[in-house]
N, C-alpha and C positions, 0 to 999 in steps of 0.2 A: 614632343612631350617626352621629358628623360622616363626611362623606364623603374619600374619598382625595385627598391632595394630588398635583395634576398641575402639572409647571413646563413651561413652554413657552421653548425657547431659540430664539430668532430669531423672537418674536412680531410684530415688526414686519411679518413677511410677512401682513398682515391678511387677505386672501380666503382663503388656504390655514389660516392659525389661525380664521377665520370658520368654515370648512367643520368642521373639527375638533372647535371647540369646540360647534358646533350639535349633531353625534352626540353628543359626550360628555354634554350637558346634557338630550338628549332622552331619557337613559334612566333609569327611576326610580331605580334604585341610585346614579346618579351625579348626580344633581339639587343635592345639596349638597356637590359638590367642594369643595377648596381650592383656587384657580386661581392659579396665579404665572406672569404676563405678563414676560419679559424680552428685552432686546433693546440693542444698543450705540447706537440711534439714537433719541432722545427723542422726537422729533417723531413718527416711526412709532410708536412706543410708545404716546403719547399716543393716537394713531388706533385701535389696537386694543385699547386700554383702554376707549374708548368703545364701539367695536363689540362687547366683550365683554358689556358691560351690555345692549346691544340683544338679543344672542343670548340672554342670560338672561331677558328679558321675553319673547321671543317664545318661549322653551320652558317659561314659567311654571315654571321653577327658582330656586333662592335659593343659588346659589355666593358664595363668599367670592372677591373678586377683587382680586388686588394686583398692581400693576405697578411695574416697579425695572429699575434701569440696574445694579444690583448682583448679580451672579451667585450669588454665596453667599447672599444673602438668598431668591434665586428657589429655589435647591436645597436649602436646609435644612429636613430632614425629609421631603424629596419621595418618594411612593411610586412615581410614575412620570415621567419625564422626555422630552418630545417636541422633536426637534431639527429644526429647519428652515431651516438658515442658509446663505449662498452667500459663501464668503469670496471677497473683492474685487468681489463684484458684477458688473454688466453691464461698466462703466468702472469701473476699465481692464481687468481681469482678463478678461473674456470676448471682448473686442474684442482684447485682445492675442491670446489664443487662436485667434482666427480671421485676423486681418490679417497676423501675421508668416509662418505658414504658406503663406496664400496667394502670398507674394512667391516662394516655393519651388515653387509649382504645386501645393500640398498644400490640396484643397478638402473641407470638411467639411459635416455639416448639423445636426447637434447638439453634438457636440463634448464631452459631459458625463461620459460613460462609458468609452468607450476611444479609440483614437485619439490622436493628440499632445494634442488638447485635453482629453481625459479624463486623460491621465497628467498633464499641467500644474495642473488642476483638483484630482487626489488628493494632488499635491506641496502644494498650498498648503492644502488642506480639514484633512489627517490630523492635522498637528501642533495645531490648532484644538480639533479634536474631542477630542484627547487631552489637552487643557488644561481642557476640559470634564469628561471622566471623572476626570482627578486632582481636581477639586473637590467631583465626585460621590462619590470613594473617602473624601474627608473629610466631606462634609456630607450624604450618603445614601447610603451603601455599599450598601444592600440593594437600591434602586431598581431600575425596569426601564428601559434607556436604548431609546426607539422612534425609530429613527433612518430620517430621510427623506432624506437627505442624498447626492447624486450626487458622484464615483461609488462607486455603493452598495456593490458587493463588495469594493472596495479599503478604503473605508474600516471597512466591518465587520470585514474581515480584519485589518487593522491595530488595530483596538480589540481584538480577541480576543487578537492578541499581547502588546499593550502594557498591557492593563488588566485588572483583576480584577470590572469592571462588567458586569454581565447585559445583553446588549444583542442586538437582534433589527432587522434591515434590513427597512424596508417600503415597497414600491411598488406601483401600481395598475394594471401592466401585467397580470397573469395575470387578474384579474377583468374590467378593461375589455376586454381583446381578446376575452375570452368573450361579452361584451354585443355587442360589433362582429360577431363571428362569428354566432350566431345570428339577427339582424335579415337577415344575408346570404343565411343557408339557410332563414329564415323558421319559425323554431322559438322558441315561447316561451323566455325565459331560466329560469324556475321549473321546466321540466320537462327542465333538463339536470344532468348529472354531469358533472365531469371529474378527470383526475388529470394534474398538470403537474409538470415538474421539471427542473431544470438549475442555470444559474448567472444571476442578475439581468440583464434583457435578454436574456438568451440561454437563456430555459426553452421547452420544449417540451410541447404536450399529447402525453402518452402515450397517453390514451385520451379522446373526447369523445363522450358518450352521451345517448341519452334513454330512460330505463329501461334495457331489455337491446339497444335499436338502436345499433348503431354508427353515428355521424354523420359519420365520414371520407368514405364514397362521397359522400354531400351536398356536403359542404366541394369534394371534388374536381371535382364536377361544375358548381360556379361556373367552373372552369376550362375545361372541354368545353361550356359552353354560351354562353363569351364574355362573362360578369358579372362578371369581377374589376374592383373599384370602382379608380379610377385612383390613387387614394392608397394602393393595397396590392397594388402590382404586385409588389414585391419579393419581399414574404412569400409571396404564391402561386407566385413563381417560385421559391423556397426549399423550398416544399411539394412542387414537382414533383423536384426534386433530391435532397431528403434525406427525403422520405417523411413527414414530420410537420410541424404548424403551430407557428410560433412566438410568444411573447407579445408582443415589442416591436415597435413599429410602425415601418413600410416604411422612414422616414426616418431613423431610430436605425438598425437592421440594417443600411441601404446601406452604413455606414462600418466595420462591425466586420469585414469582409473585403476582399479585394482585387479583387471580382469586377464592381462596379456604378459606381466613382467612380475614373476612370482619365483623366489629362490626353491630351486631343485625342480624347477618345473622347464628342462631345457625342450620337452617336447612341444611348449606353447611358443617359445622361441625359434623353433626350428619350424613349427607349424604356420606361424603368422609372419615368418622371415623379418623378425624385429632385429634392427641392427643396433645393438648396444655399443655404448660409448661413440655413437656417430659425429655428435658434435666435436668431441675432442679430436678424431680423425679429420673433420672439415678443417679445423682451425691448423692442425699440423700441415696439413696438404697447403692450404694458404699460405701459410709462413714459408714453406718451401720454396713456394712460386713467387714470392714477393719479390726477390731480388731483381728475377726476370721480367714482371711487370714493373717495376721502377724503370728498369733501363728501357722498356718499352716507352715508358712515359716521357723519359729525360733526352732520348735520343731525337735525331732529326727525323725521324718516321713520321709521317702525318698519321693522325687518329681516324679509324670511322666510326661514327655516330649512326647507332641504331635505335630506333624507337623501343621505348621500354612501356612494361604495363602499370609501372608505378603512377600514383595518383598525384603527387607535389604538383607537377606542372601544369595539371588539368584545373586544380583548385587555384592557383596563382592565375591563370590567363581566365578564368571565368570571374573572379573577381575584379581583375583589371579591365575587361571587356562589355562584362555583363552577358556574355553568351554562356546560356545555362551547361552546366555538367552535372552529372551523378557520378559520385564515387561510393566507395563502403569505406566510412569510418568509424573510429571509437569514440563513442561521446556518452556524457551523463545520461541516465536512462530518463529519470524524470517523466515517467509514465510511458515512454516509446514502446516499451514491451510490457504490458499491464500486469504479466504473471513471473516477473524478476523485482527482485527489490528496487525501489524507486531512486537509491542513490547509487545504484552500482554502475559500473561501464560496460556500455552495450555497444554491439557493430551493428550498423544497420544502413540503408542507405541514405545518402547525405544529398541534397540537391546544392549546388552552389551557385551563387550570380552576384550580381554588385550587393544584393542585401546579405551576402555573407554565406553562413551555414546554417543549413534549413533541413535537420533530421526528419525521416519518414516514421509516421505514427505507424507501429506494427500491428499492436493489439495484442490478443493472446498467443503465444506457442503452444504447439502440441504439448499437452502435459508431460510426457516421458521426457521431451527434450529441455523443457524448464526444470523439470527435478533433476535430470542429471548436470545440465549448468550451476543448478545451485550448490552442489556439490566442490567446484570450482570457485564459486564466489565467496564461498565460505572462506576459504584459504586467502583468497584475494583481500578481503575484508580484513583479515587478521594481520596479514603482513603490512598492509597500509597502515594498519593502527599502531602496529608495534613501530613502523619507520616515522609517523607523526608524532608519537607521543615518548618514543623512547622507553616505552616498558616491554622488560625483556619478557615477561611472562608471554607477552603475545605471540613472540616467536614460537615458542613451547606449542601455545595454541594452534596457531597456523600449521606447524608441522604434526600434530595429533590428528587434526582433521583432513589432512590431506590425503587423497584416497589412495594413491599409491604407496606413500610412507607407512599409513596406518594399516595396510593390508600386509606388509613386511615385517613390521618392527612392534614390539612390547612398548609401553609406556617410558619404563626405565631406559630403555634402549633410546628412544626419541629423544629424551631429556638429554641423553648423554652425547647423543649425536648432535644436537644443538650447541651444546656447549663447546663439543670440540670444533664445529665449524667457525662459530664466532671467536674462538682463541684464535684459530689458525688465519682468519681473515684479517685480525689485527686492525691496523690502521685504516683498511679499507671500509672498516665498519665504524658507525659513531658510537658512542658509550650508550649501553642499555644499564636501566637501574631496574 
């Protein structure tokens, strides 16, 4: 039997595409997959096509590989669509998201999920994702949309409201943080189990165990012993305050609240080791390394394929073979977490098999966790509302209710900042009325 048709939207993200392709083509049931690579940048697409051939060789697989700048061709008859785009790129969009807020004294670390940077990224990304969803409705209406793009919760919420396409948002924060935690407490990763739930980047481990042993005392002992890693001070502080460990990194989590990044409080920045402007630095480093990476993909040297902890391949394999898998995914709540809004996007365990995606009923979260998440959900809701209705007023509302923005700026400043950002983004944003 021929393998499934897997389309990559934004395949010019060659490093991430390599990782996902390696995972997919390493699985016996997927070795003859029909791989469609799409990107709007022909040069980066060419590099990814060469890379895909090398991955096939490294995995001893025999996929069909097609590279195209025509999205309809890539999507025609697809069973799975993996999306990894960044609308506006580093320049100009991300630079704008950081530099204009700085003029108002509003500093950020990552700026891709919440905060004023997350709001603007959502506004320019959601319309593009919905354009792809409309193409999917025409060319592959039964496909599963595996969505890797931030701001994850906003994007998935908007797709759920505005499209009939089945989608799941995929992040690596749950499994990635678990791997970090076991190293700190000295427990092998294959001996632990956990249950985690919440919203993307603000999900918490409700349990973290080795067999019947609760490992939370061992995690708290890291604080008592003075062994908190320098790059994890924010999260361990929140463990002290909320009682549970959050999945997303300290640099991300520092800007999802009003407590850590404050104008004139460099003592907090130093105490919690908060890397301001971290995402621009990462982007600049990646850009500086890109030419070397491109040459390594395009020269005659073979690629080495290593398994990753990304979920895409597990989902495709489970649906194709019926062998069940459990992943953590971002899906419509619909009562899965009973003390969060029914229409928001939540991150929960999802069972996958031939029957499709089956999210786990969680019930009530501890009230302090649900209350904290609600402050982020408010911003997500209003950003989605702005993107879907075109009403400019909701962009102001999202910014004024954002915990970090509201802690730093007054209302006049917030309105002015939004105006400046909309003007600077220009054609990257749709018209707002």
